[in-house]
Structures are given as structure tokens and as C-alpha cells.
N, CA, C and O atoms as CSV, one atom per row, in Angstrom:
chain,resi,resn,atom,element,x,y,z
A,1,MET,N,N,0.862,-1.007,-0.101
A,1,MET,CA,C,0.382,0.022,0.253
A,1,MET,C,C,0.906,1.298,-0.068
A,1,MET,O,O,1.267,1.903,0.941
A,2,PRO,N,N,1.065,1.894,-1.096
A,2,PRO,CA,C,1.720,3.124,-1.469
A,2,PRO,C,C,1.206,3.978,-0.162
A,2,PRO,O,O,0.036,4.036,0.218
A,3,LEU,N,N,2.408,4.668,0.483
A,3,LEU,CA,C,1.794,6.425,1.233
A,3,LEU,C,C,3.155,7.184,0.656
A,3,LEU,O,O,4.381,7.077,0.615
A,4,ILE,N,N,2.253,7.872,0.316
A,4,ILE,CA,C,3.201,9.777,-0.770
A,4,ILE,C,C,3.119,10.420,0.081
A,4,ILE,O,O,1.947,10.699,0.332
A,5,GLU,N,N,4.005,10.954,0.887
A,5,GLU,CA,C,3.826,12.443,1.975
A,5,GLU,C,C,5.034,13.357,0.663
A,5,GLU,O,O,6.046,13.110,0.008
A,6,VAL,N,N,4.087,14.446,0.899
A,6,VAL,CA,C,4.664,15.599,-0.340
A,6,VAL,C,C,4.619,16.835,1.003
A,6,VAL,O,O,3.739,16.889,1.862
A,7,THR,N,N,5.678,17.654,0.901
A,7,THR,CA,C,5.939,18.890,2.469
A,7,THR,C,C,5.972,19.691,1.432
A,7,THR,O,O,6.302,19.111,0.398
A,8,VAL,N,N,5.649,21.338,1.276
A,8,VAL,CA,C,5.029,22.116,1.068
A,8,VAL,C,C,5.113,23.256,1.897
A,8,VAL,O,O,5.129,23.270,3.127
A,9,ALA,N,N,5.185,24.579,0.817
A,9,ALA,CA,C,5.598,25.857,1.673
A,9,ALA,C,C,3.606,26.218,1.957
A,9,ALA,O,O,2.797,25.961,1.065
A,10,GLU,N,N,3.262,26.701,3.060
A,10,GLU,CA,C,2.068,27.117,3.650
A,10,GLU,C,C,1.295,27.861,2.862
A,10,GLU,O,O,1.254,28.811,3.643
A,11,GLY,N,N,0.179,28.478,1.312
A,11,GLY,CA,C,-0.179,29.588,1.137
A,11,GLY,C,C,-1.113,28.912,0.615
A,11,GLY,O,O,-2.235,29.158,1.060
A,12,ARG,N,N,-1.010,27.919,-0.408
A,12,ARG,CA,C,-1.488,27.852,-1.377
A,12,ARG,C,C,-3.015,27.532,-1.179
A,12,ARG,O,O,-3.438,27.643,-0.028
A,13,SER,N,N,-4.126,27.047,-2.426
A,13,SER,CA,C,-5.584,27.341,-1.859
A,13,SER,C,C,-5.867,25.634,-2.212
A,13,SER,O,O,-5.402,24.863,-3.052
A,14,PRO,N,N,-7.206,25.458,-0.744
A,14,PRO,CA,C,-7.397,23.944,-0.715
A,14,PRO,C,C,-7.706,23.169,-2.125
A,14,PRO,O,O,-7.587,21.950,-2.255
A,15,GLU,N,N,-8.065,23.948,-3.023
A,15,GLU,CA,C,-8.627,23.799,-4.449
A,15,GLU,C,C,-6.924,23.260,-5.358
A,15,GLU,O,O,-7.096,22.326,-6.142
A,16,ARG,N,N,-5.730,23.689,-5.280
A,16,ARG,CA,C,-4.884,23.618,-5.567
A,16,ARG,C,C,-4.019,22.600,-4.758
A,16,ARG,O,O,-2.941,22.365,-5.303
A,17,LEU,N,N,-4.207,22.050,-3.776
A,17,LEU,CA,C,-3.649,21.081,-2.545
A,17,LEU,C,C,-4.462,20.015,-3.296
A,17,LEU,O,O,-3.720,19.068,-3.554
A,18,ARG,N,N,-5.648,19.831,-3.717
A,18,ARG,CA,C,-6.582,18.990,-3.718
A,18,ARG,C,C,-6.241,18.407,-5.248
A,18,ARG,O,O,-6.633,17.292,-5.593
A,19,ALA,N,N,-5.518,19.224,-6.069
A,19,ALA,CA,C,-5.343,19.102,-7.491
A,19,ALA,C,C,-3.919,18.093,-7.610
A,19,ALA,O,O,-3.818,17.102,-8.334
A,20,LEU,N,N,-2.655,18.757,-6.499
A,20,LEU,CA,C,-1.955,18.461,-6.200
A,20,LEU,C,C,-2.149,16.541,-5.838
A,20,LEU,O,O,-1.469,15.645,-6.337
A,21,MET,N,N,-3.098,16.419,-5.005
A,21,MET,CA,C,-3.312,15.006,-4.518
A,21,MET,C,C,-3.380,14.351,-5.358
A,21,MET,O,O,-2.483,13.555,-5.635
A,22,ALA,N,N,-4.633,14.497,-6.137
A,22,ALA,CA,C,-4.773,13.921,-7.758
A,22,ALA,C,C,-4.267,13.352,-8.578
A,22,ALA,O,O,-4.343,12.238,-9.097
A,23,ALA,N,N,-3.313,14.862,-8.742
A,23,ALA,CA,C,-2.315,14.048,-9.775
A,23,ALA,C,C,-0.859,13.501,-9.019
A,23,ALA,O,O,0.177,13.504,-9.683
A,24,VAL,N,N,-0.857,13.173,-8.015
A,24,VAL,CA,C,0.373,12.186,-7.331
A,24,VAL,C,C,-0.656,10.936,-7.308
A,24,VAL,O,O,-0.057,9.864,-7.216
A,25,HIS,N,N,-1.887,10.839,-7.362
A,25,HIS,CA,C,-2.838,9.973,-6.827
A,25,HIS,C,C,-2.850,9.213,-8.218
A,25,HIS,O,O,-2.832,7.987,-8.106
A,26,ARG,N,N,-2.880,9.763,-9.630
A,26,ARG,CA,C,-3.049,8.957,-10.775
A,26,ARG,C,C,-1.275,8.785,-11.106
A,26,ARG,O,O,-1.030,7.640,-11.486
A,27,ALA,N,N,-0.435,9.393,-11.057
A,27,ALA,CA,C,0.874,9.004,-11.123
A,27,ALA,C,C,1.059,7.520,-10.673
A,27,ALA,O,O,1.372,6.605,-11.433
A,28,VAL,N,N,0.773,7.383,-9.056
A,28,VAL,CA,C,0.991,6.572,-8.553
A,28,VAL,C,C,0.510,4.860,-8.887
A,28,VAL,O,O,0.997,3.747,-8.685
A,29,ARG,N,N,-0.848,5.478,-9.572
A,29,ARG,CA,C,-2.058,4.736,-9.788
A,29,ARG,C,C,-1.239,3.853,-10.972
A,29,ARG,O,O,-1.164,2.626,-11.023
A,30,GLU,N,N,-0.548,4.988,-12.064
A,30,GLU,CA,C,0.006,4.315,-13.387
A,30,GLU,C,C,0.733,3.677,-12.994
A,30,GLU,O,O,0.683,2.464,-13.199
A,31,SER,N,N,1.860,4.356,-12.149
A,31,SER,CA,C,3.135,3.579,-12.354
A,31,SER,C,C,4.010,2.422,-11.521
A,31,SER,O,O,5.084,1.823,-11.568
A,32,LEU,N,N,2.672,2.545,-10.648
A,32,LEU,CA,C,2.626,1.109,-9.565
A,32,LEU,C,C,2.066,0.131,-9.405
A,32,LEU,O,O,2.393,-0.871,-8.768
A,33,GLU,N,N,0.474,0.542,-10.432
A,33,GLU,CA,C,-0.456,-0.404,-11.266
A,33,GLU,C,C,-0.880,-1.227,-9.732
A,33,GLU,O,O,-0.727,-2.351,-9.253
A,34,VAL,N,N,-1.475,0.036,-9.335
A,34,VAL,CA,C,-2.770,-0.579,-7.881
A,34,VAL,C,C,-3.607,0.504,-7.893
A,34,VAL,O,O,-3.531,1.695,-8.194
A,35,ARG,N,N,-4.788,-0.596,-7.295
A,35,ARG,CA,C,-6.152,0.001,-6.899
A,35,ARG,C,C,-5.912,1.451,-6.224
A,35,ARG,O,O,-4.871,1.903,-5.747
A,36,ASP,N,N,-7.091,1.997,-6.321
A,36,ASP,CA,C,-6.996,3.859,-5.954
A,36,ASP,C,C,-7.313,3.388,-4.514
A,36,ASP,O,O,-6.831,4.042,-3.589
A,37,GLU,N,N,-8.046,2.360,-4.261
A,37,GLU,CA,C,-8.402,2.286,-2.460
A,37,GLU,C,C,-6.915,1.725,-1.719
A,37,GLU,O,O,-7.192,1.478,-0.545
A,38,GLN,N,N,-5.478,1.447,-1.984
A,38,GLN,CA,C,-4.327,1.701,-1.843
A,38,GLN,C,C,-3.441,2.038,-1.682
A,38,GLN,O,O,-2.309,1.641,-1.404
A,39,ILE,N,N,-4.442,3.668,-2.038
A,39,ILE,CA,C,-2.900,4.543,-2.310
A,39,ILE,C,C,-2.953,5.600,-1.778
A,39,ILE,O,O,-3.872,6.304,-2.196
A,40,ARG,N,N,-2.031,6.245,-0.617
A,40,ARG,CA,C,-2.443,7.155,0.271
A,40,ARG,C,C,-1.401,8.110,-0.195
A,40,ARG,O,O,-0.264,7.971,-0.644
A,41,VAL,N,N,-2.228,9.203,0.081
A,41,VAL,CA,C,-1.318,10.560,-0.182
A,41,VAL,C,C,-1.038,11.491,0.964
A,41,VAL,O,O,-2.047,11.857,1.568
A,42,LEU,N,N,-0.329,11.775,1.228
A,42,LEU,CA,C,-0.317,12.930,2.649
A,42,LEU,C,C,0.067,14.462,2.394
A,42,LEU,O,O,1.065,14.457,1.673
A,43,VAL,N,N,-0.217,15.416,2.612
A,43,VAL,CA,C,0.416,16.562,2.283
A,43,VAL,C,C,0.300,17.369,3.594
A,43,VAL,O,O,-0.758,17.565,4.192
A,44,ARG,N,N,1.735,17.891,4.034
A,44,ARG,CA,C,2.396,18.527,4.613
A,44,ARG,C,C,2.227,19.995,4.362
A,44,ARG,O,O,2.671,20.243,3.241
A,45,GLU,N,N,1.725,21.163,5.006
A,45,GLU,CA,C,2.143,22.648,5.180
A,45,GLU,C,C,2.960,22.907,6.009
A,45,GLU,O,O,2.582,22.710,7.164
A,46,ILE,N,N,4.171,23.360,5.850
A,46,ILE,CA,C,4.773,24.021,6.708
A,46,ILE,C,C,5.154,25.731,6.576
A,46,ILE,O,O,5.673,26.127,5.533
A,47,PRO,N,N,4.878,26.636,7.631
A,47,PRO,CA,C,4.377,27.874,7.499
A,47,PRO,C,C,5.999,28.787,6.850
A,47,PRO,O,O,7.035,28.265,7.263
A,48,ALA,N,N,6.088,29.380,6.408
A,48,ALA,CA,C,6.965,29.729,6.163
A,48,ALA,C,C,8.186,30.488,6.561
A,48,ALA,O,O,9.163,30.945,5.968
A,49,HIS,N,N,7.689,30.440,7.986
A,49,HIS,CA,C,9.176,30.915,9.178
A,49,HIS,C,C,9.559,29.612,9.822
A,49,HIS,O,O,10.199,29.565,10.873
A,50,LEU,N,N,9.137,28.532,9.145
A,50,LEU,CA,C,9.694,27.590,9.645
A,50,LEU,C,C,10.455,27.095,8.400
A,50,LEU,O,O,10.252,25.902,8.177
A,51,TRP,N,N,10.991,27.495,7.836
A,51,TRP,CA,C,11.070,26.831,6.117
A,51,TRP,C,C,12.397,27.292,6.156
A,51,TRP,O,O,12.278,28.508,6.311
A,52,SER,N,N,13.911,26.945,6.091
A,52,SER,CA,C,14.704,27.795,5.316
A,52,SER,C,C,15.262,27.044,4.577
A,52,SER,O,O,15.108,25.830,4.715
A,53,ALA,N,N,16.572,27.905,2.964
A,53,ALA,CA,C,17.160,27.392,2.336
A,53,ALA,C,C,18.232,28.405,2.356
A,53,ALA,O,O,17.996,29.596,2.151
A,54,GLY,N,N,19.625,27.852,2.649
A,54,GLY,CA,C,20.809,28.673,2.377
A,54,GLY,C,C,20.962,29.235,3.798
A,54,GLY,O,O,21.989,29.880,4.013
A,55,GLY,N,N,20.216,29.102,4.641
A,55,GLY,CA,C,20.214,29.198,6.293
A,55,GLY,C,C,19.039,31.042,5.965
A,55,GLY,O,O,19.258,32.106,6.544
A,56,VAL,N,N,18.414,30.901,5.377
A,56,VAL,CA,C,17.433,32.024,5.098
A,56,VAL,C,C,16.458,31.323,5.018
A,56,VAL,O,O,16.428,30.319,4.306
A,57,THR,N,N,15.001,31.928,6.090
A,57,THR,CA,C,13.697,31.058,6.011
A,57,THR,C,C,12.754,32.190,4.875
A,57,THR,O,O,12.739,33.420,4.827
A,58,LEU,N,N,12.192,31.383,4.235
A,58,LEU,CA,C,11.057,31.952,3.717
A,58,LEU,C,C,10.257,33.069,3.683
A,58,LEU,O,O,9.863,33.798,2.773
A,59,ALA,N,N,10.117,33.047,4.760
A,59,ALA,CA,C,9.550,34.250,5.229
A,59,ALA,C,C,10.480,35.994,4.906
A,59,ALA,O,O,10.086,37.070,4.456
A,60,GLU,N,N,11.835,35.491,5.418
A,60,GLU,CA,C,12.694,36.693,5.050
A,60,GLU,C,C,12.520,36.554,3.644
A,60,GLU,O,O,11.817,37.389,3.075
A,61,ARG,N,N,13.100,35.539,2.928
A,61,ARG,CA,C,13.272,35.577,0.997
A,61,ARG,C,C,11.860,37.089,0.993
A,61,ARG,O,O,12.094,38.128,0.376
A,62,ALA,N,N,10.769,36.919,1.630
A,62,ALA,CA,C,9.690,36.864,0.993
A,62,ALA,C,C,9.388,38.852,1.835
A,62,ALA,O,O,8.553,39.706,1.536
A,63,ALA,N,N,10.231,38.858,2.631
A,63,ALA,CA,C,10.558,40.238,3.221
A,63,ALA,C,C,10.310,41.514,2.083
A,63,ALA,O,O,10.713,41.319,0.936
A,64,PRO,N,N,9.637,42.826,2.423
A,64,PRO,CA,C,9.921,43.903,1.395
A,64,PRO,C,C,11.198,44.182,1.342
A,64,PRO,O,O,12.039,43.835,2.171
A,65,GLY,N,N,11.318,44.609,0.683
A,65,GLY,CA,C,12.387,45.858,0.509
A,65,GLY,C,C,13.957,44.542,-0.204
A,65,GLY,O,O,15.068,44.885,-0.609
A,66,ARG,N,N,13.464,43.316,-0.108
A,66,ARG,CA,C,14.722,42.513,-0.268
A,66,ARG,C,C,14.892,42.334,-1.649
A,66,ARG,O,O,13.898,41.988,-2.289
A,67,ALA,N,N,16.360,42.567,-2.454
A,67,ALA,CA,C,17.122,42.727,-3.253
A,67,ALA,C,C,16.219,41.033,-4.171
A,67,ALA,O,O,15.690,40.150,-3.497
A,68,PRO,N,N,16.285,41.003,-5.825
A,68,PRO,CA,C,15.788,39.631,-6.018
A,68,PRO,C,C,16.784,38.775,-6.133
A,68,PRO,O,O,16.515,37.580,-6.010
A,69,GLN,N,N,18.131,39.179,-6.388
A,69,GLN,CA,C,18.767,38.179,-5.517
A,69,GLN,C,C,19.674,37.391,-4.894
A,69,GLN,O,O,20.637,36.644,-5.062
A,70,ASP,N,N,18.543,38.156,-3.664
A,70,ASP,CA,C,18.201,37.760,-2.365
A,70,ASP,C,C,17.479,36.803,-2.026
A,70,ASP,O,O,17.430,36.103,-1.014
A,71,ALA,N,N,16.810,36.840,-3.153
A,71,ALA,CA,C,15.510,35.906,-2.313
A,71,ALA,C,C,14.763,34.908,-3.713
A,71,ALA,O,O,13.604,34.787,-4.111
A,72,PRO,N,N,15.775,34.460,-4.053
A,72,PRO,CA,C,15.545,33.115,-5.160
A,72,PRO,C,C,14.558,32.318,-5.138
A,72,PRO,O,O,14.386,31.794,-6.238
A,73,LEU,N,N,13.510,31.859,-4.006
A,73,LEU,CA,C,12.554,30.624,-3.882
A,73,LEU,C,C,11.318,31.744,-3.973
A,73,LEU,O,O,10.936,32.865,-3.638
A,74,GLU,N,N,11.129,30.995,-4.419
A,74,GLU,CA,C,8.978,31.647,-4.627
A,74,GLU,C,C,8.246,31.348,-3.450
A,74,GLU,O,O,8.394,30.174,-3.112
A,75,GLN,N,N,7.765,31.781,-2.969
A,75,GLN,CA,C,6.354,32.053,-2.403
A,75,GLN,C,C,5.392,31.668,-3.132
A,75,GLN,O,O,5.027,32.131,-4.213
A,76,PRO,N,N,4.681,30.213,-2.123
A,76,PRO,CA,C,2.947,29.992,-3.596
A,76,PRO,C,C,2.496,31.501,-3.277
A,76,PRO,O,O,3.048,32.279,-2.499
A,77,THR,N,N,1.346,31.726,-4.078
A,77,THR,CA,C,0.386,32.524,-4.013
A,77,THR,C,C,-1.153,32.229,-3.695
A,77,THR,O,O,-2.113,32.999,-3.710
A,78,GLY,N,N,-1.076,30.856,-3.401
A,78,GLY,CA,C,-2.199,30.863,-3.166
A,78,GLY,C,C,-3.523,30.737,-4.136
A,78,GLY,O,O,-4.692,30.683,-3.754
A,79,ARG,N,N,-2.933,30.698,-5.787
A,79,ARG,CA,C,-3.966,30.794,-6.345
A,79,ARG,C,C,-4.837,29.580,-6.129
A,79,ARG,O,O,-5.953,29.520,-6.646
């Protein structure tokens, strides 16, 4: 029974997260040839202040006034 865990920065809409889960579900079903009821998909949302890369949190990267080269990671838009 496959269990797929996806970790993302919080801020995406429930609809976008549902679409992600559906896409992951389809990919697992097709690639592993298992029944729908056997597949588990778990999405974990992490607050921007608790996620860092290169020693800088996503919240810090999104702070107003930061130069583009200082903020290479995108924040989720919630669309």
C-alpha cells in the first residue's frame, strides 16, 4: 500500500492542494499499477517562518525590500 508524503510551504488554496493530491494519486496508480483504494497521499504544509534554504527562511526571503538576487525562492501565491 503506497504512502506518498508531499511537503510544501503553506499558502496554497485547498483547491490547488486537492489538484496536487489527485495528480500524485494518478501518477502512483499508473506507475505502480495499484488500485485506487490502496493509495495514500499525505500533504504537509510548513509555515514560511519554519522553512529555510541557505540559512534564510521563506518568510525572510519574501520580506519587502529584499533584492531579487537575495530571494531566489518563490513564495506560493495561493491561486
